[in-house]
PLY file of the C-alpha trace (Angstrom):
ply
format ascii 1.0
element vertex 487
property float x
property float y
property float z
element edge 486
property int vertex1
property int vertex2
end_header
111.04 102.23 136.73
112.68 99.46 138.66
111.45 95.82 139.10
110.34 96.39 142.66
108.53 100.06 141.74
110.95 102.05 143.46
111.04 105.40 141.43
113.96 105.73 139.12
116.59 108.25 139.97
116.85 110.92 137.61
113.43 110.33 136.26
112.82 114.16 135.99
116.07 114.65 134.05
115.15 112.09 131.86
111.70 113.86 131.54
113.02 116.89 130.83
115.34 115.66 127.54
111.96 114.03 126.23
109.98 117.29 126.79
113.44 119.42 125.17
113.12 117.33 122.13
109.85 117.25 121.80
109.52 121.07 121.92
112.44 121.19 119.74
110.22 119.47 117.14
107.30 121.59 117.68
108.50 125.03 118.05
110.22 124.34 114.73
107.22 124.44 112.75
105.85 127.36 113.70
109.33 129.11 113.27
108.93 128.19 109.67
105.65 129.69 109.00
107.07 133.20 110.22
110.52 132.60 107.81
108.58 131.72 104.51
108.69 135.25 102.99
112.50 135.56 103.92
113.22 132.15 102.42
111.48 132.78 98.98
113.02 136.23 99.01
116.42 134.56 99.80
116.28 131.82 97.14
113.91 133.64 94.42
112.00 130.83 95.29
108.90 130.24 93.01
105.33 129.60 94.76
105.52 125.94 94.74
109.17 125.60 95.97
108.26 127.49 98.74
104.73 125.64 99.87
107.41 122.44 99.53
109.35 124.03 102.30
106.25 123.06 104.67
104.60 120.39 102.77
107.69 118.17 102.61
108.21 118.19 106.53
104.47 117.42 107.29
104.46 114.67 104.42
107.33 113.03 105.67
106.53 113.21 109.08
103.10 111.57 108.54
104.46 108.77 106.38
106.78 108.14 108.95
105.22 108.28 112.19
103.42 105.00 112.28
106.21 102.54 111.11
108.62 104.73 113.45
106.18 103.68 116.46
106.58 100.18 115.51
110.25 100.66 114.69
110.65 101.60 118.33
109.15 98.19 119.65
111.73 96.51 117.18
115.02 98.19 118.62
114.25 99.65 121.84
112.36 103.26 122.72
115.44 104.82 124.13
117.41 104.12 120.86
114.86 105.23 118.56
114.47 108.10 120.17
118.44 108.75 120.45
118.47 107.98 116.77
115.55 110.51 115.87
116.93 113.10 117.93
120.31 113.07 116.24
118.38 112.85 112.64
116.23 115.76 113.29
119.60 117.75 114.66
121.82 116.91 111.59
118.84 117.58 109.08
118.49 121.10 111.20
121.94 122.06 110.41
121.44 120.87 106.86
118.42 123.34 106.43
120.70 126.02 108.25
123.52 125.43 105.72
121.19 124.85 102.38
122.70 126.51 99.50
119.77 126.38 97.42
115.79 125.82 97.75
116.26 122.20 96.39
118.75 121.25 99.41
116.29 123.23 101.85
113.26 121.19 100.71
115.09 117.58 100.92
116.84 118.36 104.08
113.22 119.38 105.56
112.14 115.82 104.21
114.98 114.47 106.83
113.73 116.61 109.55
110.13 115.06 109.13
111.55 111.69 109.17
113.89 112.46 112.43
110.79 114.31 113.93
108.51 111.20 113.29
111.34 108.85 114.56
111.50 110.42 117.64
107.55 111.97 118.74
105.89 108.40 119.27
108.96 107.29 121.46
108.25 110.48 124.06
105.03 109.30 125.32
105.55 105.56 125.36
108.56 106.17 127.66
106.71 107.63 130.48
105.71 104.17 132.19
109.35 103.48 131.81
110.34 106.32 133.72
107.40 107.17 136.33
105.45 104.92 138.49
101.55 105.21 137.89
101.18 108.00 140.78
103.43 110.32 139.14
102.65 109.76 135.15
99.05 112.10 135.58
101.54 114.78 135.74
104.22 113.49 133.52
101.79 113.43 130.55
100.40 117.24 131.65
103.74 118.48 131.02
103.52 117.11 127.35
100.47 119.48 126.91
102.09 122.24 128.68
105.09 122.00 126.55
102.89 121.97 123.18
101.27 124.91 124.11
104.11 126.80 124.94
105.70 125.69 121.50
102.99 127.37 119.63
102.96 130.51 121.47
106.57 131.14 121.58
107.48 129.57 118.01
106.38 132.69 115.94
107.86 135.48 118.06
111.22 133.70 118.68
111.24 133.03 114.63
110.49 136.68 113.79
113.21 137.91 116.47
115.86 135.37 115.09
115.41 136.53 111.59
115.41 140.11 112.55
118.57 140.20 114.85
120.01 138.84 111.66
122.85 137.13 113.73
126.37 137.29 112.20
124.39 138.15 108.84
122.82 134.66 108.81
119.20 136.03 108.09
116.71 133.01 108.51
119.32 130.53 109.19
119.21 130.68 112.81
115.93 129.15 113.15
117.47 126.08 112.11
120.53 126.20 113.39
119.48 126.91 117.09
118.26 123.22 117.09
121.47 122.15 117.20
122.31 122.66 121.06
119.07 121.65 121.22
119.49 118.43 120.40
122.67 117.79 121.92
121.49 118.31 125.30
118.62 116.21 124.45
120.80 113.38 123.66
122.86 113.45 126.20
120.28 113.52 128.66
118.49 110.68 127.24
121.60 108.63 127.29
122.33 109.22 130.76
118.87 109.03 132.68
116.51 107.05 130.31
116.70 103.35 130.98
117.75 101.39 127.99
114.61 98.95 127.21
115.16 96.44 124.86
113.49 96.00 121.80
111.62 93.13 120.26
113.50 92.02 116.83
110.64 89.44 116.02
108.67 92.26 114.89
107.94 93.25 111.21
107.27 96.34 109.42
104.91 96.50 106.25
107.09 98.19 103.79
104.79 97.49 100.85
101.95 99.39 102.69
104.20 102.16 103.20
105.40 102.40 99.62
101.98 102.37 98.55
100.76 105.11 100.97
103.61 107.60 100.03
103.03 106.78 96.12
99.32 107.49 96.48
100.20 110.64 98.14
102.69 112.04 96.28
100.84 110.95 93.24
98.23 113.67 94.55
99.98 116.23 96.29
102.49 116.68 93.35
99.73 117.75 90.96
97.99 120.13 93.63
101.26 122.25 94.25
103.04 122.06 90.98
100.12 122.18 88.62
99.74 125.78 88.23
103.00 126.37 87.93
103.68 123.92 85.04
100.66 125.16 83.25
98.37 121.83 83.94
99.21 119.83 81.27
97.35 116.40 80.81
99.92 114.34 82.76
99.18 116.10 85.68
95.82 115.65 85.93
96.62 112.10 85.05
98.50 111.42 88.19
95.48 112.70 90.46
93.83 109.97 88.63
96.27 107.25 89.04
96.16 108.06 92.81
92.82 106.59 92.96
93.83 103.12 92.18
96.82 103.35 93.90
94.89 104.26 97.21
92.42 101.12 96.60
95.56 99.09 96.08
96.75 100.39 99.81
93.36 99.31 101.34
93.56 95.70 99.08
97.00 95.08 100.49
96.34 95.88 103.99
93.16 93.20 104.09
96.01 90.75 102.39
98.04 91.29 105.17
95.30 91.03 107.60
94.47 87.59 106.04
98.54 86.52 106.35
98.44 87.59 109.77
101.16 89.69 108.51
102.68 93.74 109.72
99.60 96.31 108.53
100.58 99.94 108.34
96.98 100.75 109.32
94.86 97.59 110.22
92.33 96.83 108.02
90.05 96.28 110.51
90.18 100.31 111.12
89.61 100.84 107.47
86.41 98.62 107.64
85.60 100.69 110.59
82.94 103.31 108.61
82.45 105.50 112.29
86.81 105.56 112.07
87.05 106.29 108.49
84.22 109.19 109.02
86.38 110.29 111.97
89.57 110.41 110.01
87.95 112.45 107.17
87.04 114.96 110.24
90.65 114.98 111.70
91.97 115.47 107.83
89.68 118.43 107.25
89.87 120.01 110.46
94.03 120.13 110.04
93.53 121.11 106.31
92.66 124.68 107.38
95.72 124.98 109.56
99.21 125.16 108.15
98.11 126.39 104.89
96.84 129.27 106.54
99.62 130.27 108.49
101.74 130.03 105.26
100.10 132.16 103.11
98.92 134.56 106.37
102.69 135.18 106.77
103.27 136.26 103.07
100.25 137.81 103.42
101.52 139.94 106.33
105.17 140.20 105.41
105.16 140.70 101.49
101.78 142.33 100.80
102.12 144.56 104.11
105.51 144.94 104.93
105.31 143.70 108.27
108.83 142.45 109.57
109.25 138.79 110.55
108.78 139.34 114.30
105.60 142.13 113.63
104.38 138.98 111.82
104.98 136.40 114.49
103.37 138.80 117.59
100.68 139.26 114.83
99.46 135.67 114.95
100.05 135.16 118.81
95.96 135.60 119.64
95.56 132.18 117.54
98.28 130.45 119.89
97.02 131.67 123.01
93.44 131.11 122.20
94.53 127.47 121.54
96.55 127.35 124.89
93.47 128.59 127.02
90.73 126.23 125.08
93.03 123.32 125.53
93.37 123.83 129.47
89.76 124.32 129.68
88.67 121.21 127.28
91.20 119.13 129.95
88.90 120.25 132.64
85.82 119.11 130.83
87.40 115.57 130.27
85.25 113.51 128.12
81.91 115.42 128.87
80.01 117.03 125.53
82.21 115.75 123.00
80.43 116.08 119.52
78.51 119.16 121.15
82.45 120.45 121.97
83.74 119.42 118.67
80.91 121.55 116.69
81.41 124.42 119.32
85.03 124.40 118.40
84.15 124.11 114.33
82.00 126.62 114.29
84.49 129.59 116.50
86.69 128.95 113.68
84.14 129.58 111.09
83.47 133.04 112.81
87.18 133.17 113.33
88.10 132.99 109.57
85.07 135.05 108.38
85.72 137.92 110.74
89.34 137.86 109.79
88.32 138.12 105.85
86.19 141.18 106.77
88.71 143.15 108.85
91.38 142.31 105.82
92.50 145.85 104.34
91.33 146.94 100.86
94.61 146.55 98.01
96.94 149.28 99.13
94.70 150.31 102.51
96.44 150.41 105.96
96.53 147.17 107.84
95.62 147.00 111.22
97.07 144.61 113.31
94.66 145.20 116.20
92.00 144.05 113.95
92.90 140.51 113.81
93.54 139.77 117.73
89.52 139.08 118.15
89.69 136.56 114.77
92.43 134.80 115.51
92.01 134.35 119.15
88.32 133.04 118.12
90.17 130.97 116.00
92.56 129.71 118.09
89.94 128.71 120.64
87.81 126.82 118.32
90.81 124.62 117.41
91.82 124.07 121.09
88.25 123.12 121.42
87.47 120.62 118.93
90.83 118.62 118.95
90.87 116.80 122.32
86.95 115.69 122.17
87.25 114.75 118.26
90.15 112.39 118.95
88.20 111.12 121.96
85.12 110.57 120.23
86.66 108.74 117.16
88.81 106.37 119.18
85.56 105.61 121.18
84.03 103.66 118.31
87.40 101.29 117.60
87.56 97.94 119.43
90.15 97.75 122.07
92.41 95.65 119.91
92.91 98.69 117.80
93.05 101.70 120.02
96.79 101.84 119.75
97.20 101.71 116.02
93.64 104.08 115.42
95.32 106.81 117.68
98.81 106.63 115.83
96.63 106.41 112.66
94.74 109.44 113.45
97.54 111.51 113.69
98.59 110.74 110.65
95.58 111.50 108.98
95.79 114.75 110.91
99.55 115.63 109.22
98.06 114.23 105.61
95.30 117.02 105.98
98.04 119.44 106.79
99.95 118.91 103.89
96.99 118.68 101.07
95.48 122.08 102.97
98.85 123.60 102.09
98.96 122.41 98.31
95.24 123.31 98.12
95.32 126.87 99.55
98.40 127.47 98.36
97.22 126.76 95.02
94.11 129.10 95.76
96.13 132.14 96.82
98.92 132.23 94.25
96.59 131.23 91.43
94.55 134.40 92.39
97.84 136.47 93.40
99.68 135.61 89.92
96.80 135.82 87.80
96.18 139.73 88.87
94.36 139.66 91.90
95.70 141.74 95.22
96.94 140.33 98.23
93.58 140.78 100.10
91.33 138.84 97.34
94.06 135.82 97.37
93.73 135.61 101.10
90.05 135.81 101.04
90.18 132.78 98.47
92.42 131.24 100.76
90.11 131.32 103.79
86.89 130.27 101.85
88.84 127.24 101.70
89.49 126.43 105.60
85.93 128.18 106.44
84.13 125.47 104.32
86.46 122.96 105.62
85.40 123.86 109.29
81.76 124.07 108.45
81.90 120.46 106.99
83.72 119.26 110.41
80.64 120.93 112.15
78.09 119.14 109.93
79.93 115.66 109.66
80.65 114.99 113.09
77.06 114.67 114.06
77.26 111.31 111.56
79.63 109.81 114.31
77.76 107.83 117.07
77.56 109.32 120.74
80.18 107.81 122.33
79.38 105.32 124.81
82.87 105.17 126.74
85.41 108.18 125.67
89.36 107.18 125.99
91.90 108.96 127.94
94.63 109.03 125.64
97.73 106.98 127.12
100.64 105.61 125.59
100.32 102.18 124.15
102.47 100.10 121.94
103.14 100.76 118.23
104.46 104.05 119.38
100.93 105.40 119.48
99.01 106.87 122.40
97.22 104.18 123.34
93.29 105.45 124.61
92.25 103.30 127.70
88.40 103.56 128.29
87.19 105.98 130.89
84.09 105.73 132.94
80.99 107.91 131.01
80.09 110.84 132.81
0 1
1 2
2 3
3 4
4 5
5 6
6 7
7 8
8 9
9 10
10 11
11 12
12 13
13 14
14 15
15 16
16 17
17 18
18 19
19 20
20 21
21 22
22 23
23 24
24 25
25 26
26 27
27 28
28 29
29 30
30 31
31 32
32 33
33 34
34 35
35 36
36 37
37 38
38 39
39 40
40 41
41 42
42 43
43 44
44 45
45 46
46 47
47 48
48 49
49 50
50 51
51 52
52 53
53 54
54 55
55 56
56 57
57 58
58 59
59 60
60 61
61 62
62 63
63 64
64 65
65 66
66 67
67 68
68 69
69 70
70 71
71 72
72 73
73 74
74 75
75 76
76 77
77 78
78 79
79 80
80 81
81 82
82 83
83 84
84 85
85 86
86 87
87 88
88 89
89 90
90 91
91 92
92 93
93 94
94 95
95 96
96 97
97 98
98 99
99 100
100 101
101 102
102 103
103 104
104 105
105 106
106 107
107 108
108 109
109 110
110 111
111 112
112 113
113 114
114 115
115 116
116 117
117 118
118 119
119 120
120 121
121 122
122 123
123 124
124 125
125 126
126 127
127 128
128 129
129 130
130 131
131 132
132 133
133 134
134 135
135 136
136 137
137 138
138 139
139 140
140 141
141 142
142 143
143 144
144 145
145 146
146 147
147 148
148 149
149 150
150 151
151 152
152 153
153 154
154 155
155 156
156 157
157 158
158 159
159 160
160 161
161 162
162 163
163 164
164 165
165 166
166 167
167 168
168 169
169 170
170 171
171 172
172 173
173 174
174 175
175 176
176 177
177 178
178 179
179 180
180 181
181 182
182 183
183 184
184 185
185 186
186 187
187 188
188 189
189 190
190 191
191 192
192 193
193 194
194 195
195 196
196 197
197 198
198 199
199 200
200 201
201 202
202 203
203 204
204 205
205 206
206 207
207 208
208 209
209 210
210 211
211 212
212 213
213 214
214 215
215 216
216 217
217 218
218 219
219 220
220 221
221 222
222 223
223 224
224 225
225 226
226 227
227 228
228 229
229 230
230 231
231 232
232 233
233 234
234 235
235 236
236 237
237 238
238 239
239 240
240 241
241 242
242 243
243 244
244 245
245 246
246 247
247 248
248 249
249 250
250 251
251 252
252 253
253 254
254 255
255 256
256 257
257 258
258 259
259 260
260 261
261 262
262 263
263 264
264 265
265 266
266 267
267 268
268 269
269 270
270 271
271 272
272 273
273 274
274 275
275 276
276 277
277 278
278 279
279 280
280 281
281 282
282 283
283 284
284 285
285 286
286 287
287 288
288 289
289 290
290 291
291 292
292 293
293 294
294 295
295 296
296 297
297 298
298 299
299 300
300 301
301 302
302 303
303 304
304 305
305 306
306 307
307 308
308 309
309 310
310 311
311 312
312 313
313 314
314 315
315 316
316 317
317 318
318 319
319 320
320 321
321 322
322 323
323 324
324 325
325 326
326 327
327 328
328 329
329 330
330 331
331 332
332 333
333 334
334 335
335 336
336 337
337 338
338 339
339 340
340 341
341 342
342 343
343 344
344 345
345 346
346 347
347 348
348 349
349 350
350 351
351 352
352 353
353 354
354 355
355 356
356 357
357 358
358 359
359 360
360 361
361 362
362 363
363 364
364 365
365 366
366 367
367 368
368 369
369 370
370 371
371 372
372 373
373 374
374 375
375 376
376 377
377 378
378 379
379 380
380 381
381 382
382 383
383 384
384 385
385 386
386 387
387 388
388 389
389 390
390 391
391 392
392 393
393 394
394 395
395 396
396 397
397 398
398 399
399 400
400 401
401 402
402 403
403 404
404 405
405 406
406 407
407 408
408 409
409 410
410 411
411 412
412 413
413 414
414 415
415 416
416 417
417 418
418 419
419 420
420 421
421 422
422 423
423 424
424 425
425 426
426 427
427 428
428 429
429 430
430 431
431 432
432 433
433 434
434 435
435 436
436 437
437 438
438 439
439 440
440 441
441 442
442 443
443 444
444 445
445 446
446 447
447 448
448 449
449 450
450 451
451 452
452 453
453 454
454 455
455 456
456 457
457 458
458 459
459 460
460 461
461 462
462 463
463 464
464 465
465 466
466 467
467 468
468 469
469 470
470 471
471 472
472 473
473 474
474 475
475 476
476 477
477 478
478 479
479 480
480 481
481 482
482 483
483 484
484 485
485 486
């Protein structure tokens, strides 16, 4: 926006560039879920290798989300956004050209880094583009874009794989990002204003290293343990993750005492309500990415569905999320803990009902039978997410709300990676141990149902929020909440 508050020319074209990039990032997640069986067959990949295709992206995205937000402050938000889109686009090309599963996983790590670089900048650039009276409409477009991506991704992925364009099989699901990325970069360079950064700001590199090391010490054994036969050193790795995690907390406290940069402010780590809320976010999202990974394998390899049929089968979940998100926006800040509980209960009911309609081994699969369970589960997730973020952040001091929001999104991603590891372990462990696909799917569903039950119960340990924030972008690349009047 110009200094005299005159609306910026081309701001809606600039907004389109931001939305295109965000849409590309979000849709890529759901497309890959549908493609997992095709990737495993194409590379003759092991179970753990195929889990890394999903987990590597989620983990790198989670680790780089917070520092990438701060880097936007340092080098300038437009520059950081453009660099992120370029990295994501190049990584997509590398994914599409990958000659083996190892190179694909490496490219997925790079994709996650690119996604983390551009994601915090999108919301944070809105105040620079729009006057206050137009920002509500601009923010609403991000929610609409996310909902459309969740609905479109599975079907588009199934269509691209089924079309087998030029004999490329699964590769177009990544290569399609190249022209989209080019359009997003061109639009941003032309219409998004250049905002100078503050080079005096610094990053907590040691904190990043400790967080990354601790997560890898935990995730690697969970994903690779069964494949390696559970040697003693695998359990030792998991044990070492505990002191490394403690070391991260102590380092954040040391940084706070010195007035130095912190990856997660020590005041947040000392806030019991925030820590409990972060555990809730981790549990809620632990049950989602892993579910779609094993469900795609169950549908395609276990029951012979095509990628397109698999993608269409999962659509009721996405439609449920979209519908509940729209309703949640209308409810605003009312009844947050009750809505979180209702959402978690709907997720439990949906996953339990899904388990009940699974066919017996060798029996006929009815895709119609999945509509109601998946729709209920989608409604549950869409009902719970917004009030969960609002409730957790309402118990955070004003000075920490920006960092708290960004860290909460990172915990969300970490939960997804942990869920992939645990649900993959349950599913593939039972499957390779002689069980059938229905039994393996049931074992995985027990885990996410248990996680959702824990969310429904633990949310009542959080105090009733006096002021529930509405999420708005803030410093550090996070969605900075601002208190709204209580209902």
